[in-house]
N, C-alpha and C positions, 0 to 999 in steps of 0.2 A: 572639584568640577572644572572642566575646561573653560577658558575664557571665551568671550564671543568670537566667532569667526568673521563676522561683519559687524562693525560698529560705527554708527552715524553719531557724530557729536556736534551739537549746536549748529546744524548746517543752515546756511542762508543762501538762498538763490534768488537773483534779481533779473527782471526782463525789461528791456527798453520797449516802450509802446508809444502810441500817439498821445497817451495821457501822461507821458513822462515815465520815469522808472518806477516799477511796481515790485513788491516783495512776494514771490511765489512761495517760497518756503522761509518761514520766520523762526529759526532756531530749533529745527527738528533733531531729536535725539532718540535713536532706536538701536537695538542690538539683536543679533540672532546667534544662538549657540549651534555647535555641530549637531546634525540630526534633528533639530527643532523646527517647527513650523510656526512662523510669525505671520499673523494675518494683519493686514493694513486695510482699514474699512473707512468708507466715507462717500458722501455724494460726489458726483461729477464736479470737477473744478477745484476740489479740496487740496490737491497737490500730491495725490498717490503716485501717479505716473511720473511726475517731475522727480519725486524721490527715488524712484527706480532708475530713471535716466541718469540722475546725479551719481548714484552708486555704480552705474556702468560707465561713467565718464562720457555720457552722450548728450549732455545738455547742449543744445545748439547755440554756438557763440560766433557771431551775433545771432539773435538778439539777447540770449540768456548768458548768465555767468554766475559762478559761485562766488560770493562775496564774503563769506566767513564759514568757520567750522571745519570739519574734516570728515572723510569717509575712510575708516581704517579696515583693511582686508588683512586679517591675520597679523595685525599690528602695524601694517605698512599704510601710511597716508596716501591714498591713491589720487587725492585731488592734487597732489604735487607731482605725480607721475607724468613722464613724457609720453607722446603718442605711441612710440615703439613699445614701451612698457605696457601701455593699456591694451594694445593688440595682442601682447603676450597673454594678459590676464583674461580678456573677454574670450568666452568659449572654453578655454582650458580651465580657468579656476572659477569664473563668475559668468554665468549664462542666463539668458532671459528668453522667456516664451512671450511673445508679443500678443496683444489683444486680438488683432484680426489677421490671421494667417494669409488671407488672399492678398492683402496689401504688403505683407512681409516676405512671402515667397516670390522669387523671380518668375514671371510667367512664361519666359522663354527657354527655361531649363527644366529638366525633369527632376522629380522628387529625389531620386537617387544621386543625381549630379550634384544637387545642392547639399545634400548630406556628406557626400564624398569630398566636396570641396572644403567643407568645414573640418573634416578629418585630416586632410592633407596640409591644411593651414597650420595644424599644431602637432602633427605626428609625421615622423619620418617614414612614410610608407608610399608605395607605388600607387598609380591610379587604379590598377586592378585590385590591389588589397583594399584600398579605400572603398571601392564599389562593393566588394564582399562584405566589408563591415557595415556599409549603409543598408544593405539588404538584411543583414542580421539585426540592425537596430530596428528596422521596419517590423521585423517579426516580433522583436521584444515589445514594441509598443502596441502589438495586437492588430496589425493590418493584415488582412487575409491576402493570399497570393502575393506575398511580399516581392517575389522576383519580377512579376508582372507589373505591380504597382510602382516599382522603383523606376520604371521606364515611362511612367505616366506624368503628364504636366499638371500643375496645380488645378487648372480649371476642369480637369478630368476626374478629380477627386471630390468626394463629399466634404462638407464642412468638418465633420468629425475626423475624417481621414487626414485633411489638411492639418488640423490641430495636432494629430498624432505625428505627422511629419515634423512639425515645429518642435515637438517634444523630442523626437528622435534626434533632430539636429542639435537641440540645446544640451542633450546628454551624451553626445558623440564623443566628447573628450573627457567624460566623467568629471564635471565641474564640482567644486565643493560647495558653491552657493548657487541655487536656481531661483531666479525671480520669476514668478508667473503673474503677468499683468492681465487681469480679467480673462483667464484662459478659457472660460466656458460661456462667455456673454452670448455669442451668436448661435449657441447649440441648444438642441431641445433637451428636455429634462432627462430622458434616459441616457443620452450620449454624455450629458454633464456628469452623471453619476459614474459612467465608465471612465471619463477622463480623471475624475477625482481618485477612483480606485487605482488607475494606472500611476498617478503621481505619488500615491502612498506606496505602492509597490516599489517604484523606483527609489523612493526615499529609504525604504527599509533595506533594499538590495545594496545601495551605494553609500548610505549614511549621509546623504546630501542635506544641507540646510536649506530650507524652503522659505521663501518670502512670497506669500499669496496676497495679491492686491485685488480688492473686490469691493463692490457696493452692497453685496448680499450677506446680511447677517446669518442666514442659513448656511452658506458655505463656511463662514467663520465657525459656526457651531460644529460643523462636520469635520473640518480639517485642522483648525489652529490649536496650538498649545498656549500661545500667548497671542494677545491682540492689541493693536494700537489704533485708536480711533482719531481720524483727522478731520479738522474743519478749518477752511479758509487758510491753509498753509500752515497750520500748527497742530501738534498732537495734543488733544484735549483729555485723553484718558488712555491709560496703558496698564496691562497686568495680565494675569492668567485668564484664558479665555472662559473657563467655567465660572470664575469670580465675577467677571464683567457681565457675563450673560445672566447670572443669577442675582447679582446686586450691582447694577450699573449706578454710578455716581453722577456722572455728568448728564445734565438734562438733554443734551443732544444724543448721547448714547441711549438714554431711556426712550427717546423718540424713535430712533432707528429700530430698537427692539419691539416697540409697540406697533410698528408698521408691519411686522410679520404677521400674516394671517393665522389666526389661532385654529388650526385644524382639530376637529373633534369637539369643538366648543360651541358650535353652531346648532341651534335647536332645529332638528329636521322637520318639525311640524310648523315652523314659523312661516308666515306668508311672505314676509320680507327679509332678505338677508341684511344683517347689520352692516353699516358703512365701514369700510376699511379706515384705520387711523391714518393721519397724516401729520407731518410737521408743517405748520403754517408758515407762509413766506417762502423766500428762496435765499440761496447763498448770495451774500452781497458781492458786487464786483470789487476785486481786490484794490482798485484805485480809489474806492470810496470807503474803505475801512477806516474807522475812527481810532481813537486812542484806547478804547476799552475793549471788552470781550466781543469778538466778531459775531458771537451767537446771541447777543443781548436782545436784538430786535425780534428774535423769534422765540425767546426763552420765556417759559411760564413762571420762572422763579426769579426774574430779574430784579435787581436792587439798583439804587442810584450809583453805588460805587462801581457796578459793572460796566457802566458806560464811560467811565473816566480813566480806568487802569486795567491793563491786561492781567488777569489772574495768573500767578505762577504755578507751576507744577508742584503739588505737595504729596506726601505719602512716600512709601517705601516700595513694597512689591505691587501694590495697587495704587497707581498714581492717578491724580486728576487735577485739572486746571480750572477750578471753579471756587469763587469766594463763598457761595452759599452752601455747597455740598462737600467741599474739601475737608479731609480729615474725619469723615463720618462713615468710613468703611467699617 
């Protein structure tokens, strides 16, 4: 089996704040193989997007900086790469679909111009050739009347079309790793399904390794081969998606899965709908994290030792950071 195409090893990221330095990523370790889909899931503020930005070399400095660990792309530690090397890698080898295309696309340039610019940045082609390729990419991602839409500005396109433009731009140079940060958050359910189908088709056609960042366990169930569950800057559970969905070990993962509405299990004759499950409490501010497990204050299985020491990752293919459930796979 081929080794990981993208491997994050014990990555630490720190930000300077008015509360002093805070650790946004505390020893993250992840990897994705060629052609594989890795899902990263967790609540807002858990560090998912910072992980993606670190992998792209886009952590804003200041106020952020990588303080430890490595990000290996095909064996090369890109945390040590200079700006010129990172510009070569971004788009050509590692590309990202951002969460909100309306803020990621330039409002004063047409969709076709923006895709063509990405093509010319990494390929030795003329502007006319780049435009033709841009139109072809819009056709590939399922935008109707691609020639006309290429001349449209972002505000003239629907949310689903803008997301497809972002995907077209991301795959314009056939990257080997594609990071999708909440790619369907602002879209309605039917368009979400279309975007997921499109991403699967692209992955099958180009063999790209996909990193899907989401807060939606339903998206994980639909798309991911493996999943990493993040909480307060740490990975708390990681393994095959089917195993984690069927037998979650960490109490936080169990809580996320329990929050999914159980369709088909509601009594149609009941007068009152059963309440939706929720995880009590909120993610603690990073500057207030103690020495123990960050989930301790919300955990139904908490023990005294959980408050004093961070549980290490245990296990092999199905790993978990929990004193209580660790090793019970």
